[in-house]
C-alpha positions as CSV (number, residue, x, y, z in Angstrom):
1,M,-9.5,27.0,15.0
2,A,-10.3,24.2,12.5
3,E,-8.5,20.9,13.1
4,H,-6.6,19.3,10.2
5,P,-7.1,15.7,9.2
6,P,-4.5,13.2,10.6
7,V,-2.7,12.8,7.3
8,I,-1.1,15.7,5.4
9,V,0.4,15.2,1.9
10,H,2.6,18.3,1.4
11,P,3.3,20.1,-1.9
12,P,5.6,18.4,-4.4
13,S,9.3,19.1,-3.7
14,T,11.6,20.4,-6.4
15,T,13.6,17.2,-6.2
16,G,10.5,15.0,-6.6
17,G,8.0,13.4,-4.2
18,R,5.7,14.7,-1.5
19,R,6.4,14.6,2.2
20,V,3.7,12.8,4.2
21,T,3.0,13.5,7.8
22,V,0.7,11.6,10.2
23,H,-0.4,13.3,13.3
24,G,2.4,15.9,12.7
25,Q,5.2,13.3,12.4
26,I,7.0,12.8,9.1
27,V,6.4,9.2,7.9
28,G,8.1,9.5,4.5
29,L,8.4,10.9,1.0
30,A,5.9,9.5,-1.4
31,H,6.3,9.5,-5.2
32,G,2.9,8.2,-6.0
33,R,-0.5,7.1,-4.7
34,G,0.7,3.6,-3.9
35,E,3.4,4.9,-1.5
36,V,0.8,7.1,0.3
37,A,-1.5,4.1,0.7
38,A,1.4,2.0,2.1
39,M,2.2,4.7,4.6
40,L,-1.4,4.9,5.7
41,R,-1.5,1.1,6.2
42,A,1.8,1.2,8.2
43,A,0.3,3.9,10.4
44,G,-2.8,1.9,11.0
45,L,-5.1,4.4,9.2
46,A,-6.2,2.2,6.3
47,P,-8.0,-1.1,5.8
48,G,-6.2,-4.4,5.6
49,P,-3.6,-5.2,2.9
50,D,-6.1,-6.6,0.4
51,E,-8.5,-3.7,0.6
52,A,-8.4,-0.4,-1.3
53,V,-7.3,2.7,0.5
54,E,-9.5,5.7,-0.2
55,L,-7.1,8.6,-0.7
56,D,-9.8,11.1,-1.5
57,R,-11.4,11.3,2.0
58,P,-11.0,14.9,3.2
59,E,-11.6,13.8,6.8
60,L,-8.5,11.6,6.6
61,I,-6.1,13.3,4.2
62,E,-5.4,16.9,3.3
63,W,-3.6,17.3,0.0
64,R,-1.6,20.5,-0.1
65,G,-0.2,22.1,-3.3
66,G,-2.2,19.8,-5.6
67,D,-4.5,16.8,-5.5
68,L,-3.8,13.1,-5.5
69,D,-2.8,13.3,-9.2
70,T,-0.1,16.0,-8.6
71,W,3.4,14.6,-8.2
72,G,5.8,17.0,-9.8
């Protein structure tokens, strides 16, 4: 069985935003790339606060129901 990356960004909800889980735990509801990046930093999965977070790394993030440009 293939293992999923540690971060899953779930499909857009009907009320807006996308649920984000880290290692199977819900960490929040993101409404854009910046919020996903902040959640990764808070979880210790991203570089320091002044460095860009690479949201297109399939080994780190699985985008379900659309890519990083799909929000609603």
